[in-house]
C-alpha positions in Angstrom: 45.2 28.1 75.9 48.4 27.9 77.3 51.1 30.0 76.0 54.4 28.4 74.7 57.8 28.6 76.4 58.9 31.1 73.5 56.0 33.4 74.1 56.3 33.8 77.8 60.0 34.2 77.4 59.6 37.2 74.9 56.8 38.4 77.4 59.4 38.1 80.6 61.8 40.2 78.3 59.4 42.8 77.2 58.2 43.4 80.6 62.0 44.3 81.7 62.3 46.5 78.6 59.0 48.2 79.4 60.0 48.6 82.9 56.8 46.7 84.3 57.4 45.1 87.5 53.9 43.8 88.1 53.8 42.2 84.3 57.5 40.6 84.9 56.2 39.1 88.3 53.0 38.0 86.9 54.6 36.6 83.9 57.2 34.7 85.7 54.4 32.8 87.8 52.5 32.0 84.8 55.7 30.6 83.5 56.2 28.5 86.6 52.8 27.3 86.6 53.3 26.2 83.3 56.2 23.8 84.3 58.9 25.6 82.3 62.6 25.7 83.3 63.2 28.7 85.7 66.9 29.2 84.7 65.9 29.5 81.1 63.3 32.0 82.2 66.1 34.2 83.8 68.7 33.9 81.2 66.7 33.8 78.2 63.8 36.2 79.4 64.8 38.6 82.0 68.5 38.8 81.3 67.6 39.1 77.6 65.2 42.2 78.4 67.8 43.7 80.6 70.3 43.2 77.8 68.1 44.7 75.3 67.9 47.7 77.9 71.5 48.0 77.9 71.4 48.5 74.2 69.1 51.2 74.4 71.2 52.8 77.0 74.1 52.6 74.6 72.0 54.3 72.0 71.0 57.0 74.3 67.4 55.9 73.9 67.4 54.9 77.6 69.2 56.6 80.6 70.2 55.7 84.2 66.7 56.2 85.6 65.3 54.0 82.8 67.9 51.4 83.3 67.3 51.4 87.2 63.4 50.9 86.3 64.4 48.0 83.9 66.4 46.1 87.0 63.4 46.6 89.1 61.3 44.8 86.8 63.8 41.9 86.2 64.3 41.7 90.1 60.6 41.1 90.4 60.7 38.3 88.0 63.8 36.7 89.5 62.3 36.7 93.0 59.5 34.4 91.4 61.8 32.5 89.5 64.8 31.9 91.8 63.4 29.6 94.3 62.5 27.0 91.4 66.0 26.9 90.2 68.5 23.8 91.0 71.6 25.1 91.9 74.6 23.0 91.0 76.9 22.2 94.2 80.0 20.2 94.2 83.0 19.5 96.5 85.4 21.3 94.2 83.1 24.5 94.1 84.7 27.5 92.2 84.8 30.9 94.3 84.5 33.8 92.0 85.3 37.4 93.7 83.6 40.1 91.6 82.9 43.7 91.9 82.5 47.0 90.3 86.0 48.7 90.1 86.8 52.1 92.2 85.3 55.1 90.6 82.0 53.5 89.5 78.9 52.7 91.1 76.9 51.3 88.4 76.2 47.4 89.3 73.4 46.2 87.3 75.8 44.4 84.7 77.7 43.2 87.7 74.5 42.0 89.4 73.4 40.1 86.4 76.8 38.2 86.1 76.9 37.2 89.6 73.4 35.6 89.7 74.1 33.8 86.5 77.3 32.5 87.7 75.6 31.5 91.1 73.0 29.7 89.4 75.8 27.7 87.7 77.4 26.5 90.6 80.0 29.0 91.5 80.4 30.4 95.1 80.0 34.3 94.8 81.8 36.5 97.1 80.5 40.2 95.9 82.4 43.2 96.7 80.0 45.6 95.6 80.8 48.8 94.0 83.4 51.3 94.0 86.1 48.7 94.8 89.7 49.6 95.3 92.1 47.5 93.0 94.1 46.1 96.4 90.6 44.8 97.9 89.8 42.6 95.0 93.4 41.0 95.3 93.1 40.8 99.2 90.0 39.0 99.1 91.2 36.6 96.6 93.9 36.0 98.6 91.9 35.6 101.8 89.7 32.9 100.0 92.0 31.5 97.7 89.3 32.2 95.0 89.7 30.8 91.3 88.5 33.9 89.6 88.4 37.6 89.8 85.5 39.3 88.1 86.0 43.0 87.2 82.9 45.3 85.9 82.7 48.8 84.8 80.4 50.8 82.9 82.5 54.0 82.7 85.6 54.6 80.3 86.9 56.6 82.9 87.5 53.8 85.2 88.6 50.9 83.2 92.6 51.5 84.0 91.6 50.2 87.6 91.1 46.7 85.9 94.8 46.8 84.7 95.6 48.0 88.4 94.3 44.6 89.7 96.3 42.4 87.4 99.5 44.8 87.9 99.1 44.3 91.6 98.8 40.6 91.3 102.1 40.7 88.7 103.9 42.8 91.8 103.0 40.2 94.4 103.9 37.5 92.2 100.5 35.6 92.5 99.1 36.7 88.9 99.3 32.7 87.8 97.1 31.9 90.9 93.9 33.7 89.7 91.9 33.8 86.5 90.8 37.5 85.9 87.8 38.2 83.6 86.4 41.5 82.6 83.1 43.0 81.4 80.9 45.8 80.9 79.6 48.3 78.5 82.7 50.0 77.3 85.0 46.8 77.8 86.2 44.8 74.3 88.1 41.6 73.8 90.7 44.0 72.6 91.1 46.1 75.8 91.0 42.6 77.6 94.0 41.6 75.7 95.8 44.6 76.4 95.6 44.3 80.0 96.6 40.9 80.0 93.1 39.6 81.3 92.3 35.7 81.1 88.7 36.5 79.4 86.1 38.8 78.6 82.3 38.3 78.4 79.9 40.5 76.5 76.9 39.7 78.5 75.6 37.8 81.7 75.1 34.5 79.9 78.4 34.5 78.1 80.3 35.0 81.6 79.2 31.4 82.6 80.7 29.8 79.3 83.7 31.9 79.9 84.2 30.7 83.5 83.7 27.2 82.4 86.2 27.5 79.6 89.0 29.3 81.6 88.6 27.0 85.1 88.3 23.6 83.3 
């Protein structure tokens, strides 16, 4: 008997939380074989599981090694689902420069946001992790980017986000770019305090945020 879409989405999510790479891949294949939408499989299944793993991390039930294993499971599922996604493309494709700010090497969340934005049709320029504030500005200027997306998982590196905005102001180009922020310790209050254009609580929400601020 075939499983419903909802059942398979839940199994994809659970496979990530349970750090089971093989199950994530096999469930993803079963999901595709049933003809269900690949984008939903990633956003409502695998990413949902990663978000749950992030909550377990915040509650100190999971630690960095567990998060990395969850990420491996998610990626094994994404490898199966990604080729089946129709990526939106248009002549006025928006460019997003994204990265983890200087001093932080945790990039799981950033990678999720980059993936979801790419699937939604944005051109992603990923600077990676431990990125100096000036590097974000220089790359955004070089590419005439629409959005600068900043991520961190550490409270100690949060000030780097404000530095990016301060550099934009100093160079009198603040109005040229939308700046969005996210990550475990980030909040809407913090985004407002540093003058960011937006904050998203997770990867799926980042797509809605990007669409809102560039529309």
